[in-house]
Each structure stands twice: as C-alpha cells, then as structure tokens.
KOLFIKOL-183067 format. One record per atom (N, C-alpha, C, CB): atom name; x, y, z. Coordinates in nm, 2 decimals. Atoms other than C-alpha are relative to their C-alpha. Glycine has a CB too. Example, Ala and Ser with C-alpha at 12.3 -4.5 7.8 and 13.67 -1.06 7.14 Angstrom:
# KOLFIKOL-183067
PT  site      c1      c2      c3
PT     N    0.09   -0.12    0.00
PT    CA    1.23   -0.45    0.78
PT     C    0.09    0.12    0.00
PT    CB   -0.10    0.00    0.12
PT     N   -0.09   -0.11    0.00
PT    CA    1.37   -0.11    0.71
PT     C   -0.08    0.11    0.08
PT    CB    0.04    0.05   -0.14
# end
This chain:
# KOLFIKOL-183067
PT  site      c1      c2      c3
PT     N   -0.01    0.14   -0.01
PT    CA   23.81    6.25    8.13
PT     C   -0.04   -0.07   -0.13
PT    CB   -0.09   -0.05    0.11
PT     N    0.04    0.06    0.13
PT    CA   23.64    6.18    7.80
PT     C    0.10    0.00   -0.11
PT    CB   -0.13    0.07   -0.05
PT     N   -0.11   -0.01    0.10
PT    CA   23.95    6.28    7.61
PT     C    0.07   -0.13    0.00
PT    CB    0.09    0.11    0.02
PT     N   -0.07    0.12   -0.01
PT    CA   24.09    5.95    7.73
PT     C   -0.06   -0.11   -0.09
PT    CB   -0.01   -0.05    0.14
PT     N    0.06    0.09    0.10
PT    CA   23.84    5.77    7.50
PT     C    0.01    0.05   -0.14
PT    CB   -0.14   -0.03    0.04
PT     N    0.01   -0.05    0.13
PT    CA   23.84    6.00    7.21
PT     C    0.12   -0.01   -0.08
PT    CB   -0.05    0.15    0.01
PT     N   -0.13    0.01    0.08
PT    CA   24.20    6.03    7.11
PT     C    0.04   -0.14   -0.04
PT    CB    0.11    0.07    0.09
PT     N   -0.04    0.13    0.05
PT    CA   24.27    5.66    7.12
PT     C   -0.09   -0.06   -0.11
PT    CB   -0.01   -0.10    0.12
PT     N    0.09    0.04    0.10
PT    CA   23.96    5.61    6.91
PT     C    0.05    0.04   -0.14
PT    CB   -0.14    0.05    0.02
PT     N   -0.05   -0.05    0.13
PT    CA   24.10    5.82    6.63
PT     C    0.14   -0.06   -0.03
PT    CB    0.02    0.16    0.00
PT     N   -0.13    0.07    0.03
PT    CA   24.45    5.67    6.67
PT     C   -0.01   -0.14   -0.05
PT    CB    0.09    0.01    0.13
PT     N    0.02    0.14    0.05
PT    CA   24.32    5.32    6.64
PT     C   -0.06   -0.01   -0.14
PT    CB   -0.10   -0.07    0.10
PT     N    0.06   -0.01    0.14
PT    CA   24.12    5.42    6.33
PT     C    0.11    0.02   -0.10
PT    CB   -0.10    0.11   -0.01
PT     N   -0.11   -0.02    0.09
PT    CA   24.44    5.55    6.17
PT     C    0.09   -0.13   -0.01
PT    CB    0.09    0.12    0.05
PT     N   -0.08    0.13    0.01
PT    CA   24.63    5.23    6.26
PT     C   -0.07   -0.11   -0.07
PT    CB    0.03   -0.05    0.15
PT     N    0.08    0.10    0.07
PT    CA   24.34    5.02    6.13
PT     C    0.02    0.03   -0.15
PT    CB   -0.14    0.01    0.04
PT     N   -0.01   -0.03    0.14
PT    CA   24.36    5.20    5.79
PT     C    0.14   -0.03   -0.05
PT    CB   -0.04    0.14   -0.03
PT     N   -0.14    0.03    0.04
PT    CA   24.74    5.17    5.78
PT     C    0.01   -0.15   -0.01
PT    CB    0.10    0.05    0.10
PT     N   -0.01    0.14    0.01
PT    CA   24.71    4.80    5.85
PT     C   -0.07   -0.06   -0.12
PT    CB   -0.05   -0.06    0.13
PT     N    0.08    0.05    0.11
PT    CA   24.45    4.75    5.59
PT     C    0.07    0.03   -0.13
PT    CB   -0.14    0.06   -0.01
PT     N   -0.07   -0.04    0.13
PT    CA   24.65    4.94    5.32
PT     C    0.13   -0.07   -0.02
PT    CB    0.02    0.15    0.00
PT     N   -0.13    0.07    0.00
PT    CA   24.98    4.76    5.41
PT     C   -0.01   -0.15    0.00
PT    CB    0.08    0.05    0.11
PT     N    0.01    0.15   -0.01
PT    CA   24.84    4.41    5.42
PT     C    0.03   -0.07   -0.12
PT    CB   -0.14   -0.04    0.05
PT     N   -0.04    0.08    0.11
PT    CA   25.00    4.16    5.20
PT     C   -0.08   -0.13    0.00
PT    CB    0.15   -0.03    0.00
PT     N    0.08    0.12   -0.02
PT    CA   24.77    3.89    5.34
PT     C   -0.13    0.04    0.07
PT    CB    0.07   -0.11    0.07
PT     N    0.12   -0.02   -0.07
PT    CA   24.45    3.86    5.53
PT     C    0.03    0.05    0.15
PT    CB   -0.09   -0.12    0.00
PT     N   -0.04   -0.03   -0.14
PT    CA   24.64    3.93    5.86
PT     C   -0.03    0.15    0.02
PT    CB    0.15   -0.03    0.03
PT     N    0.02   -0.15   -0.01
PT    CA   24.63    4.31    5.80
PT     C   -0.15    0.04    0.01
PT    CB    0.06    0.07   -0.11
PT     N    0.14   -0.03   -0.01
PT    CA   24.26    4.31    5.75
PT     C   -0.06   -0.05    0.13
PT    CB   -0.08   -0.06   -0.12
PT     N    0.05    0.05   -0.13
PT    CA   24.20    4.10    6.06
PT     C    0.04    0.10    0.11
PT    CB    0.05   -0.14    0.03
PT     N   -0.05   -0.10   -0.10
PT    CA   24.41    4.35    6.26
PT     C   -0.09    0.13   -0.01
PT    CB    0.15    0.03   -0.02
PT     N    0.08   -0.12    0.02
PT    CA   24.21    4.63    6.10
PT     C   -0.14   -0.01    0.05
PT    CB   -0.01    0.03   -0.15
PT     N    0.13    0.03   -0.06
PT    CA   23.88    4.47    6.20
PT     C    0.00    0.01    0.15
PT    CB   -0.05   -0.14   -0.04
PT     N   -0.01    0.00   -0.15
PT    CA   23.99    4.43    6.56
PT     C    0.02    0.15    0.04
PT    CB    0.12   -0.08    0.05
PT     N   -0.02   -0.14   -0.04
PT    CA   24.12    4.79    6.58
PT     C   -0.12    0.09   -0.03
PT    CB    0.12    0.06   -0.07
PT     N    0.12   -0.07    0.03
PT    CA   23.81    4.92    6.41
PT     C   -0.11   -0.02    0.11
PT    CB   -0.05   -0.04   -0.13
PT     N    0.10    0.03   -0.10
PT    CA   23.58    4.75    6.66
PT     C    0.04    0.07    0.13
PT    CB   -0.01   -0.15    0.03
PT     N   -0.04   -0.07   -0.12
PT    CA   23.79    4.89    6.95
PT     C   -0.02    0.15   -0.01
PT    CB    0.15   -0.03    0.03
PT     N    0.02   -0.14    0.02
PT    CA   23.78    5.24    6.80
PT     C   -0.15    0.04    0.01
PT    CB    0.05    0.04   -0.14
PT     N    0.14   -0.03   -0.02
PT    CA   23.40    5.22    6.78
PT     C   -0.04   -0.01    0.14
PT    CB   -0.08   -0.10   -0.09
PT     N    0.04    0.01   -0.14
PT    CA   23.37    5.10    7.14
PT     C    0.05    0.12    0.08
PT    CB    0.06   -0.13    0.06
PT     N   -0.06   -0.11   -0.07
PT    CA   23.60    5.38    7.26
PT     C   -0.08    0.13   -0.03
PT    CB    0.15    0.02   -0.03
PT     N    0.08   -0.12    0.03
PT    CA   23.40    5.64    7.07
PT     C   -0.14    0.00    0.07
PT    CB   -0.02    0.01   -0.15
PT     N    0.13    0.01   -0.06
PT    CA   23.07    5.51    7.21
PT     C    0.02    0.03    0.15
PT    CB   -0.06   -0.14   -0.02
PT     N   -0.02   -0.03   -0.14
PT    CA   23.22    5.52    7.56
PT     C    0.02    0.14    0.03
PT    CB    0.12   -0.08    0.05
PT     N   -0.02   -0.15   -0.01
PT    CA   23.33    5.88    7.51
PT     C   -0.13    0.07    0.00
PT    CB    0.09    0.05   -0.11
PT     N    0.14   -0.06    0.01
PT    CA   22.97    5.97    7.41
PT     C   -0.08   -0.03    0.13
PT    CB   -0.07   -0.06   -0.12
PT     N    0.07    0.03   -0.12
PT    CA   22.83    5.79    7.72
PT     C    0.06    0.09    0.12
PT    CB    0.02   -0.14    0.04
PT     N   -0.06   -0.08   -0.11
PT    CA   23.07    6.00    7.94
PT     C   -0.02    0.15   -0.02
PT    CB    0.15   -0.03    0.00
PT     N    0.04   -0.14    0.02
PT    CA   22.93    6.32    7.80
PT     C    0.08    0.08   -0.10
PT    CB    0.00    0.07    0.12
PT     N   -0.09   -0.07    0.09
PT    CA   23.19    6.41    7.54
PT     C   -0.06   -0.02   -0.14
PT    CB    0.15   -0.05    0.00
PT     N    0.06    0.01    0.14
PT    CA   23.00    6.48    7.21
PT     C    0.05    0.11   -0.09
PT    CB   -0.16    0.00    0.01
PT     N   -0.06   -0.10    0.08
PT    CA   23.23    6.69    7.01
PT     C    0.05   -0.06   -0.13
PT    CB    0.12    0.07    0.07
PT     N   -0.04    0.04    0.13
PT    CA   23.39    6.66    6.67
PT     C    0.10   -0.12    0.00
PT    CB    0.07    0.11   -0.07
PT     N   -0.10    0.11   -0.01
PT    CA   23.67    6.42    6.79
PT     C   -0.07   -0.13    0.02
PT    CB    0.10    0.03    0.11
PT     N    0.07    0.12   -0.03
PT    CA   23.42    6.17    6.92
PT     C   -0.07   -0.04   -0.12
PT    CB   -0.10    0.02    0.11
PT     N    0.07    0.03    0.13
PT    CA   23.21    6.19    6.60
PT     C    0.09   -0.05   -0.10
PT    CB   -0.08    0.12   -0.05
PT     N   -0.10    0.04    0.10
PT    CA   23.52    6.16    6.38
PT     C    0.05   -0.14    0.03
PT    CB    0.12    0.10    0.00
PT     N   -0.04    0.14   -0.03
PT    CA   23.64    5.85    6.57
PT     C   -0.10   -0.10   -0.03
PT    CB    0.04    0.00    0.15
PT     N    0.11    0.09    0.02
PT    CA   23.30    5.69    6.55
PT     C   -0.02   -0.03   -0.15
PT    CB   -0.13    0.05    0.06
PT     N    0.02    0.01    0.14
PT    CA   23.25    5.76    6.18
PT     C    0.11   -0.07   -0.07
PT    CB   -0.03    0.14   -0.06
PT     N   -0.11    0.06    0.07
PT    CA   23.60    5.67    6.07
PT     C    0.02   -0.15    0.05
PT    CB    0.13    0.08    0.03
PT     N   -0.01    0.13   -0.05
PT    CA   23.59    5.36    6.29
PT     C   -0.10   -0.09   -0.08
PT    CB   -0.03   -0.01    0.15
PT     N    0.10    0.08    0.07
PT    CA   23.27    5.24    6.12
PT     C    0.04   -0.02   -0.15
PT    CB   -0.14    0.07    0.01
PT     N   -0.04    0.01    0.14
PT    CA   23.39    5.32    5.77
PT     C    0.12   -0.09   -0.02
PT    CB    0.04    0.14   -0.06
PT     N   -0.12    0.09    0.01
PT    CA   23.73    5.15    5.83
PT     C   -0.04   -0.15    0.03
PT    CB    0.10    0.04    0.10
PT     N    0.04    0.14   -0.03
PT    CA   23.56    4.84    5.98
PT     C   -0.07   -0.06   -0.11
PT    CB   -0.09    0.00    0.13
PT     N    0.07    0.05    0.11
PT    CA   23.33    4.81    5.69
PT     C    0.10   -0.03   -0.12
PT    CB   -0.11    0.10   -0.05
PT     N   -0.10    0.02    0.11
PT    CA   23.62    4.85    5.44
PT     C    0.09   -0.12    0.03
PT    CB    0.09    0.12   -0.02
PT     N   -0.08    0.12   -0.03
PT    CA   23.83    4.59    5.63
PT     C   -0.08   -0.12   -0.01
PT    CB    0.05    0.02    0.14
PT     N    0.08    0.12    0.02
PT    CA   23.54    4.35    5.63
PT     C   -0.02   -0.04   -0.14
PT    CB   -0.14    0.03    0.06
PT     N    0.01    0.02    0.14
PT    CA   23.49    4.39    5.26
PT     C    0.13   -0.06   -0.06
PT    CB   -0.04    0.12   -0.08
PT     N   -0.13    0.05    0.04
PT    CA   23.86    4.34    5.20
PT     C    0.03   -0.14    0.04
PT    CB    0.11    0.10    0.05
PT     N   -0.02    0.13   -0.05
PT    CA   23.87    4.04    5.42
PT     C   -0.07   -0.11   -0.08
PT    CB   -0.03   -0.01    0.15
PT     N    0.08    0.09    0.07
PT    CA   23.59    3.87    5.24
PT     C    0.05   -0.01   -0.14
PT    CB   -0.15    0.05   -0.01
PT     N   -0.06    0.01    0.13
PT    CA   23.74    3.96    4.90
PT     C    0.12   -0.09   -0.01
PT    CB    0.02    0.14   -0.06
PT     N   -0.12    0.08   -0.01
PT    CA   24.07    3.81    5.00
PT     C   -0.03   -0.15    0.02
PT    CB    0.10    0.05    0.11
PT     N    0.04    0.14   -0.02
PT    CA   23.91    3.50    5.13
PT     C   -0.06   -0.07   -0.12
PT    CB   -0.10   -0.01    0.12
PT     N    0.06    0.06    0.12
PT    CA   23.71    3.45    4.81
PT     C    0.11   -0.02   -0.11
PT    CB   -0.10    0.10   -0.05
PT     N   -0.11    0.01    0.09
PT    CA   24.02    3.51    4.60
PT     C    0.09   -0.12    0.03
PT    CB    0.09    0.12   -0.01
PT     N   -0.08    0.12   -0.04
PT    CA   24.22    3.25    4.80
PT     C   -0.08   -0.13   -0.03
PT    CB    0.03    0.01    0.15
PT     N    0.08    0.12    0.03
PT    CA   23.93    3.00    4.76
PT     C    0.00   -0.03   -0.14
PT    CB   -0.14    0.02    0.05
PT     N    0.00    0.03    0.14
PT    CA   23.91    3.05    4.39
PT     C    0.14   -0.05   -0.05
PT    CB   -0.04    0.14   -0.08
PT     N   -0.13    0.04    0.04
PT    CA   24.29    3.02    4.35
PT     C    0.02   -0.15    0.04
PT    CB    0.10    0.09    0.06
PT     N   -0.01    0.14   -0.05
PT    CA   24.28    2.70    4.56
PT     C   -0.07   -0.10   -0.09
PT    CB   -0.04   -0.01    0.14
PT     N    0.08    0.09    0.09
PT    CA   24.00    2.55    4.35
PT     C    0.06   -0.01   -0.14
PT    CB   -0.14    0.06    0.00
PT     N   -0.06    0.00    0.13
PT    CA   24.17    2.65    4.03
PT     C    0.13   -0.08   -0.01
PT    CB    0.02    0.14   -0.05
PT     N   -0.12    0.07    0.00
PT    CA   24.50    2.50    4.13
PT     C   -0.02   -0.15    0.01
PT    CB    0.09    0.05    0.11
PT     N    0.03    0.14   -0.02
PT    CA   24.34    2.17    4.22
PT     C   -0.06   -0.06   -0.13
PT    CB   -0.10   -0.03    0.11
PT     N    0.06    0.05    0.12
PT    CA   24.18    2.14    3.87
PT     C    0.11   -0.05   -0.10
PT    CB   -0.08    0.11   -0.06
PT     N   -0.10    0.03    0.10
PT    CA   24.51    2.11    3.69
PT     C    0.11   -0.09    0.06
PT    CB    0.06    0.12   -0.06
# end
C-alpha cells in the first residue's frame, strides 16, 4: 500500500525539476514549488504507513532539494524583475 505514496513522490520530484529547468518565467518555479511540496507530503505519508526504504528516502530528499532550488530560483527571478522594472522607470 505504501508504494502508492512512494512512486508518485519520485515522479512529482522529476516533474518539479523539469518544470524548474524549462521555465521561461516564474510560472515554472511556482509549479515546481507546488509539486515539491506534494512530493514531500507523499514521502512523509509513505513513511507513516511503514514504508521506509530507498524509494521513500529518495522521494523525500529530492523533494526537499528541488523545493529549495525552486524557492531560490523564484526569489531570484522576482528580484531580477523588480530591478528591471525599477531600472526601466529611471529612463
């Protein structure tokens, strides 16, 4: 039964990283953040159901890493957009 939480956790992590790498705007990083949080929740649910194997740990670790990277990318994109908006209003 726990496989039902573990496999989607890893799949969502992969989709999150694809969305982050393919983003031309902040939309991809927002999707990555959402998918990363869902991946973390599914990995934690798998652990609560007694499944503590490599797949569960991989989903949890990759979900955390991807969520942090998407968060950093989102903040960086927002800061760049703010700087560009401020610079364009100066001239």
